[in-house]
N, C-alpha and C positions, 0 to 999 in steps of 0.2 A: 467250396470244398470238393465237390464232385467235379471231375474233369472228363467231359465227354468230347470225343473227337469224331470228326467225319472221316470215314475210312474208305480205302479203295475197295474193300470187300463189298460195301453197299452198292458199288457201281455194277458189279456183275450179277448180283442176286436180285436186282430190280428188273422186272419184266412184265409180260402179259399175265393177266389174271385168269384167263380161260385156257386150259391146257388140253391138248390132245396128244396121244402117243403116235407120232408120225416118224418114228426113228427109221422105219423101213421105206419111207416115201422119198423117191428121188427129188432133188432140188432143181427147180427151174432157174436157169441163168439167162438173164437178158443182156444181149450185147448192146451197150448204150450208144454205139456208133450209129445204129439204124433202128434201134428199138425192137428188133425181131428176136424171136426165141432161137437160141443156137447153143451148141456145146462149145465150151471154152477149149482152145487148143493152144498149148504152150509152145513157145519158140517161134511163133509167127512174127514176121516183120511188121505186120499190121496190128500187133497185139496192143490193146489199150492198157493204160495204167490202172484202170478200175473196171469192175463189172458191177451190175446192179442186182441187188438181192431184195426179194419181197418178204417182209416179216410174216411169219406164220405163228399160229398159236403155240405157246410154250417156249418161244424164242426169248433169249436174253442176249445182250451183247457178248457175254462170255460164251454162251452155248453156240452162237453163230460163229464166233472166232475159232472155237474148237472144231466145229463141224466143217467149216469152209476153209479155214487157214491152218488147222492142225494144232493150234495152241490157244488155249483160252485167254492167256495173258495178252494176246494181240487185240483185245477189246478196245484198248486205248487208241490203237491205230484207227479202228472203225469210228470211234467217237470223234477223233480229230478230223478224219476225212469228211465226216458228215456235219461238222461244226455243231455238235451237240455235247452236252455235259456227259461224262462217263456214267454218272449215276442216274441220268434221266430215263424215265420209263419209255419203252417203245411199244408200238401198237400194231395189231394185225393189219396187214395191207400196206404198212409203211415201206417206202422204197429207201433202201440204204445202199450207198456205194461201198464196195469192198476192194481192197488192194488186190491187184491180180498177182502180185509177187507172192509165191508160196501157196497159191490157191490149190486146193485139192480138186483134181479133175473129176467131173461127174458127167454122165450122159444126160441129155435132155429127156424129158418124159415122153414116151411114145403115146400114140392115140389110145392104144389098148391099155397102157398103164394109167392114162388119165381117166379112163372110165372106171377104174377100180377104186372104190371108196375105202379109206382106211377104216380099220376096226374101231368101233366106238367105245369098246370096253378094254381096259388094260388087262393083259395077261398077268395074273397075280403071281404065278410061279416064276415067270421071267423077271418080273419086278423084284421079287424077293431075292432071286439069284444075283441080280445086278447089285442090289444093295449089300448083300452078304460079301460079294467079291470086293466091292469098294471099301467096305469096313475092314475086311481081312488084310487088304493091301495098304491100310492106313491112309487112304485117299479121302480124307474126311470132307474136304471142301467139295470135291466132286460128288460125294454121297449126299451132301446137303442140297446141292443144285438138283441132283437127280430126284430126290424126294419131293422137293418143291415143284418140280415140273409134272408130277403125277396128278391127274385129274381127280383121283379118288382119295387124295391126302386127307381131306376132312373126315372121311368115313372109314379110313383104314388105320385102326389102332396100332397094328404091328408096324406099319410104315412110319407112323409118328414116333413109336418107340425107337426105331432105328435112326430116325432123324435126330432125336434127343441124344442118342449115343454119339452120333457123328459130331453134333454140335458141342457136346461137353469135351470131347477129345480135341476138337479144333480150338476151343477156348483154352484148353490146357496148353496146347502148343503155342498159342499166342502169348500166354502168360510167361512161358518159359523163355520166349524171345524178347520179353519186355514190351510186347505190343498190347498193352492193356486197352488202349482206345479202340483198336481193331476188334478185340474180344467183346467190348461193350457194344460196338456197332452191330456185330453179327447177332448178338442176343436180342438187341432191340428190333432189328429187322424181322426176326422170327416171331417175336412177341407181337409185333404189329401185323403179322401176316393175316390173321383173322380166320384161318382155317383150322387152327389147332384146338384140341379139346381143352376144357378147363384144367384138367390135371396136367397136361403138357405145358400149358401156359404157366401154371404155378411152379413147375420145375424150372422153367426158363427164368421166371421172375426171381426165384430163389438163387439161381446162379448169378443173375445180374446183381442182386443185393450183396451176395458174397464178394463179387468182384469190386463193387463200390466200397465195401468195407476194407478190402485189401488196399485200395488206393488211399483210403483215409488213414490206415495204419502206417503206411509209408510216410505220410505227412506228420503223423504223431511222433514217429521215431525221429524225424528231422527236427521237430520242435524240442523234443527231449534232449537231443544232442546239443541244441542251442540253449539249453537250460530254461526253456519256456515251458515249465512243468505244468502250470495250470491250463494252458492251452492244449498241451498234449493230453492231459487228463480228460478234458472235455471230449476230445475225439475218442479216447479209449472208452469212456463211459457210453457214448453213443453207439460204438461198435458192440459193446457188451450187451446193450439193450436190444440190439438187433439179432445178434448171433448167440449170446449167452455162453454156456460152458463149451460149446464147439470150438471156441477160440483158444481153449487150453492146449490144443494141438498146433496152434499157429505160433511159430517161433518169433515172428515179427511182433505179434501182440504181447506175448509173455516177456520178451526181452525189453520192450518199451515199458511195459507195466512194472517190471522190476526196478527200472531206473527211476520212474516216477514215484513208486512206493517208497524207495529208499530215501528220496528227498523228503517225502511227507513224514516218514518215520522220524527223521532227524528234527524236523520242525516240531513234531508232536512231543518228542522227548524233551526238547528245550522248554516247551511250555509246561510240561508235566513237572519238571524240576523246579520251575518257578511257581508251581501250584496254580497255574492257569489251566485248570482241569477241563472246563467246558471247551476252551479253545483247542486243547490237545485232542479232545474227543472228536472234534470236527474233522481233523486230518485222519485219525484212525478209522472213522466211519467212511471217509472217502476211500481209503485203502480197501476196506472190507466190501464196499459196493462193487468194485471191479475184481476183487479176489476174496470171496467169502471164507476161504480157508487159510487166510494169512495168519500164521500162528502168533507172530509178534503183536499184531494189532488186536487179536483176540485176548491175549494175556494182559496187555496194558489196559484194554477196555474194562476187563474185570477188576483190575487193580484200581482204576479210577472210580469205578462204581463202589467198591468197598471203602475207599478213602473218603468219598463224598458222604457215604452213610455214616462213617465215624465222625466226620466233621459236623454233620447235621445233628448228631446226637449230643454234641457238647453243649 
């Protein structure tokens, strides 16, 4: 009943587990023609089709593509060039080939620069400013990547809150585009991250459960349209047990419930007229289980109770 799909988003969010903030550190580029350190110069007749890049802490295929090639979506090119799966994890020190086409030019690190050690602690104000900017610009996917790349994610409640906000908005966008599988995959990746607090985990789990319920409701509607009312009811009941009254605002649930309930009312009324009261009650009880305020079921249930009392007194 649940439909889980592997998604392209998992590809770029998978990366190294130990993170440093090295956003200001220049990148070494190794010329693979002779293995020496050099700066890349475009337009040369001797230009190679690829350059070599050494993976550093915090890197993912997506972040490398964005940093070196100017577009995170080019992670697929990197994966293909290195004969690895796009979702495969990469590790610190790993050598990757990058396409030279579109490479962002950088200068090699000087001796003086090499002696400067990066700061070991994240600048909280800069971090907050970066997340605020990404959220305000609705760049939710980039905000998620940025948050996960921070070394202090597990201890920074504010950063986790911003990560949750970015995730919920990205999930919403996926749902609007009909990309339910991608939304599931994103939530599952973050749930499995292991650095989030229990409260953050619970929020993500709740979002995943709600997403799964929505998938089930789509199936329930399809079954009801095919007049498979009992199968549809079973799904509605399961969804109600998970989400309860919150589903009253879900048009997919209420619309399918109305169709199933109408069918059950008709069956119950026929049984009632034939004085098969116990059988009629079964259907009205089913209706009331997924809609406790169904007026018709409540009225007829009271009538059946009164009628049975009169019959028993004879």
